[in-house]
Biopython code that builds the backbone (N, CA, C, O; Angstrom):
import numpy as np
from Bio.PDB.StructureBuilder import StructureBuilder

atoms = [
    (1, "MET", "N", (-30.692, -4.330, 0.811)),
    (1, "MET", "CA", (-31.860, -3.948, 0.051)),
    (1, "MET", "C", (-32.728, -2.976, 0.850)),
    (1, "MET", "O", (-33.368, -2.098, 0.272)),
    (2, "LYS", "N", (-32.752, -3.128, 2.165)),
    (2, "LYS", "CA", (-33.529, -2.213, 2.997)),
    (2, "LYS", "C", (-33.005, -0.783, 2.889)),
    (2, "LYS", "O", (-33.765, 0.175, 3.027)),
    (3, "ARG", "N", (-31.712, -0.645, 2.644)),
    (3, "ARG", "CA", (-31.105, 0.685, 2.562)),
    (3, "ARG", "C", (-31.023, 1.198, 1.135)),
    (3, "ARG", "O", (-30.455, 2.261, 0.884)),
    (4, "ASN", "N", (-31.593, 0.442, 0.195)),
    (4, "ASN", "CA", (-31.622, 0.824, -1.212)),
    (4, "ASN", "C", (-30.231, 0.989, -1.823)),
    (4, "ASN", "O", (-30.018, 1.831, -2.696)),
    (5, "ILE", "N", (-29.295, 0.177, -1.353)),
    (5, "ILE", "CA", (-27.945, 0.187, -1.915)),
    (5, "ILE", "C", (-27.958, -0.726, -3.129)),
    (5, "ILE", "O", (-28.359, -1.886, -3.035)),
    (6, "ARG", "N", (-27.519, -0.204, -4.271)),
    (6, "ARG", "CA", (-27.572, -0.979, -5.516)),
    (6, "ARG", "C", (-26.213, -1.536, -5.925)),
    (6, "ARG", "O", (-26.142, -2.578, -6.576)),
    (7, "ILE", "N", (-25.144, -0.855, -5.551)),
    (7, "ILE", "CA", (-23.809, -1.286, -5.943)),
    (7, "ILE", "C", (-22.879, -1.190, -4.733)),
    (7, "ILE", "O", (-22.885, -0.189, -4.016)),
    (8, "ILE", "N", (-22.079, -2.240, -4.513)),
    (8, "ILE", "CA", (-21.094, -2.245, -3.440)),
    (8, "ILE", "C", (-19.714, -2.257, -4.091)),
    (8, "ILE", "O", (-19.390, -3.191, -4.825)),
    (9, "PRO", "N", (-18.898, -1.237, -3.834)),
    (9, "PRO", "CA", (-17.568, -1.224, -4.424)),
    (9, "PRO", "C", (-16.655, -2.261, -3.758)),
    (9, "PRO", "O", (-16.754, -2.514, -2.557)),
    (10, "VAL", "N", (-15.783, -2.844, -4.547)),
    (10, "VAL", "CA", (-14.768, -3.769, -4.046)),
    (10, "VAL", "C", (-13.434, -3.058, -4.207)),
    (10, "VAL", "O", (-13.083, -2.625, -5.305)),
    (11, "VAL", "N", (-12.690, -2.937, -3.112)),
    (11, "VAL", "CA", (-11.433, -2.192, -3.141)),
    (11, "VAL", "C", (-10.258, -3.090, -2.794)),
    (11, "VAL", "O", (-10.411, -4.114, -2.128)),
    (12, "ASP", "N", (-9.073, -2.684, -3.262)),
    (12, "ASP", "CA", (-7.854, -3.414, -2.924)),
    (12, "ASP", "C", (-7.263, -2.837, -1.636)),
    (12, "ASP", "O", (-7.880, -1.990, -0.989)),
    (13, "ASN", "N", (-6.076, -3.295, -1.271)),
    (13, "ASN", "CA", (-5.442, -2.842, -0.029)),
    (13, "ASN", "C", (-5.100, -1.361, -0.040)),
    (13, "ASN", "O", (-4.883, -0.766, 1.015)),
    (14, "ASN", "N", (-5.049, -0.761, -1.221)),
    (14, "ASN", "CA", (-4.752, 0.665, -1.346)),
    (14, "ASN", "C", (-6.025, 1.500, -1.528)),
    (14, "ASN", "O", (-5.964, 2.668, -1.913)),
    (15, "ASN", "N", (-7.163, 0.890, -1.247)),
    (15, "ASN", "CA", (-8.481, 1.528, -1.368)),
    (15, "ASN", "C", (-8.796, 1.987, -2.790)),
    (15, "ASN", "O", (-9.545, 2.943, -2.986)),
    (16, "ARG", "N", (-8.224, 1.307, -3.774)),
    (16, "ARG", "CA", (-8.578, 1.572, -5.177)),
    (16, "ARG", "C", (-9.691, 0.620, -5.570)),
    (16, "ARG", "O", (-9.654, -0.564, -5.233)),
    (17, "ILE", "N", (-10.679, 1.138, -6.283)),
    (17, "ILE", "CA", (-11.798, 0.297, -6.713)),
    (17, "ILE", "C", (-11.312, -0.681, -7.776)),
    (17, "ILE", "O", (-10.735, -0.281, -8.787)),
    (18, "VAL", "N", (-11.552, -1.966, -7.535)),
    (18, "VAL", "CA", (-11.156, -3.005, -8.481)),
    (18, "VAL", "C", (-12.368, -3.713, -9.084)),
    (18, "VAL", "O", (-12.226, -4.537, -9.987)),
    (19, "GLY", "N", (-13.565, -3.385, -8.578)),
    (19, "GLY", "CA", (-14.776, -3.985, -9.115)),
    (19, "GLY", "C", (-15.972, -3.570, -8.289)),
    (19, "GLY", "O", (-15.858, -2.780, -7.352)),
    (20, "VAL", "N", (-17.114, -4.109, -8.650)),
    (20, "VAL", "CA", (-18.344, -3.836, -7.906)),
    (20, "VAL", "C", (-19.163, -5.107, -7.774)),
    (20, "VAL", "O", (-19.049, -6.024, -8.587)),
    (21, "ILE", "N", (-19.977, -5.148, -6.755)),
    (21, "ILE", "CA", (-20.953, -6.225, -6.569)),
    (21, "ILE", "C", (-22.328, -5.583, -6.701)),
    (21, "ILE", "O", (-22.612, -4.572, -6.058)),
    (22, "THR", "N", (-23.177, -6.170, -7.534)),
    (22, "THR", "CA", (-24.513, -5.632, -7.748)),
    (22, "THR", "C", (-25.550, -6.524, -7.066)),
    (22, "THR", "O", (-25.242, -7.627, -6.615)),
    (23, "ARG", "N", (-26.772, -6.026, -7.003)),
    (23, "ARG", "CA", (-27.860, -6.844, -6.461)),
    (23, "ARG", "C", (-28.023, -8.122, -7.274)),
    (23, "ARG", "O", (-28.285, -9.190, -6.720)),
    (24, "ALA", "N", (-27.867, -8.009, -8.579)),
    (24, "ALA", "CA", (-28.001, -9.192, -9.439)),
    (24, "ALA", "C", (-26.941, -10.229, -9.086)),
    (24, "ALA", "O", (-27.228, -11.426, -9.085)),
    (25, "ASN", "N", (-25.716, -9.788, -8.787)),
    (25, "ASN", "CA", (-24.663, -10.715, -8.369)),
    (25, "ASN", "C", (-25.079, -11.452, -7.102)),
    (25, "ASN", "O", (-24.904, -12.666, -6.997)),
    (26, "LEU", "N", (-25.629, -10.717, -6.144)),
    (26, "LEU", "CA", (-26.045, -11.333, -4.886)),
    (26, "LEU", "C", (-27.184, -12.315, -5.091)),
    (26, "LEU", "O", (-27.204, -13.381, -4.475)),
    (27, "VAL", "N", (-28.131, -11.968, -5.948)),
    (27, "VAL", "CA", (-29.238, -12.881, -6.244)),
    (27, "VAL", "C", (-28.704, -14.165, -6.863)),
    (27, "VAL", "O", (-29.137, -15.256, -6.495)),
    (28, "ASP", "N", (-27.770, -14.047, -7.798)),
    (28, "ASP", "CA", (-27.175, -15.230, -8.427)),
    (28, "ASP", "C", (-26.482, -16.113, -7.396)),
    (28, "ASP", "O", (-26.617, -17.336, -7.436)),
    (29, "ILE", "N", (-25.747, -15.506, -6.481)),
    (29, "ILE", "CA", (-25.027, -16.269, -5.455)),
    (29, "ILE", "C", (-26.007, -17.005, -4.543)),
    (29, "ILE", "O", (-25.818, -18.184, -4.245)),
    (30, "VAL", "N", (-27.050, -16.311, -4.105)),
    (30, "VAL", "CA", (-28.043, -16.937, -3.228)),
    (30, "VAL", "C", (-28.754, -18.073, -3.959)),
    (30, "VAL", "O", (-28.925, -19.157, -3.401)),
    (31, "TYR", "N", (-29.167, -17.833, -5.197)),
    (31, "TYR", "CA", (-29.851, -18.866, -5.975)),
    (31, "TYR", "C", (-28.964, -20.101, -6.132)),
    (31, "TYR", "O", (-29.407, -21.225, -5.896)),
    (32, "ASP", "N", (-27.713, -19.885, -6.532)),
    (32, "ASP", "CA", (-26.799, -21.012, -6.726)),
    (32, "ASP", "C", (-26.533, -21.750, -5.423)),
    (32, "ASP", "O", (-26.375, -22.971, -5.423)),
    (33, "THR", "N", (-26.482, -21.025, -4.317)),
    (33, "THR", "CA", (-26.234, -21.650, -3.022)),
    (33, "THR", "C", (-27.421, -22.527, -2.604)),
    (33, "THR", "O", (-27.234, -23.614, -2.057)),
    (34, "ILE", "N", (-28.610, -22.057, -2.861)),
    (34, "ILE", "CA", (-29.807, -22.795, -2.444)),
    (34, "ILE", "C", (-30.137, -23.935, -3.407)),
    (34, "ILE", "O", (-30.356, -25.066, -2.973)),
    (35, "TRP", "N", (-30.174, -23.651, -4.693)),
    (35, "TRP", "CA", (-30.631, -24.621, -5.674)),
    (35, "TRP", "C", (-29.517, -25.228, -6.513)),
    (35, "TRP", "O", (-29.765, -26.162, -7.276)),
    (36, "GLY", "N", (-28.309, -24.726, -6.391)),
    (36, "GLY", "CA", (-27.197, -25.264, -7.162)),
    (36, "GLY", "C", (-27.205, -24.777, -8.590)),
    (36, "GLY", "O", (-28.145, -24.128, -9.047)),
    (37, "THR", "N", (-26.143, -25.104, -9.276)),
    (37, "THR", "CA", (-26.042, -24.715, -10.675)),
    (37, "THR", "C", (-26.317, -25.929, -11.547)),
    (37, "THR", "O", (-26.014, -27.062, -11.173)),
    (38, "GLU", "N", (-26.880, -25.683, -12.685)),
    (38, "GLU", "CA", (-27.206, -26.763, -13.616)),
    (38, "GLU", "C", (-26.055, -26.948, -14.582)),
    (38, "GLU", "O", (-25.670, -26.012, -15.282)),
    (39, "GLU", "N", (-25.511, -28.130, -14.624)),
    (39, "GLU", "CA", (-24.425, -28.434, -15.547)),
    (39, "GLU", "C", (-25.012, -28.731, -16.910)),
    (39, "GLU", "O", (-25.977, -29.489, -17.013)),
    (40, "ALA", "N", (-24.451, -28.152, -17.957)),
    (40, "ALA", "CA", (-24.953, -28.387, -19.322)),
    (40, "ALA", "C", (-24.381, -29.645, -19.910)),
    (40, "ALA", "O", (-24.696, -29.994, -21.048)),
]
sb = StructureBuilder()
sb.init_structure("model")
sb.init_model(0)
sb.init_chain("A")
sb.init_seg("    ")
for serial, (resi, resn, name, xyz) in enumerate(atoms, 1):
    if name == "N":
        sb.init_residue(resn, " ", resi, " ")
    sb.init_atom(name, np.array(xyz, "f"), 0.0, 1.0, " ", f" {name:<3s}", serial, name[0])
structure = sb.get_structure()
């Protein structure tokens, strides 16, 4: 966040982009790690 990076590419062994990680993804992971997920 300090470097203002918004999207991190995820690559396979051949350096082809297979997906991205966003800031929102990271926030969700941190939130779930700290407070857990609520089962419906």
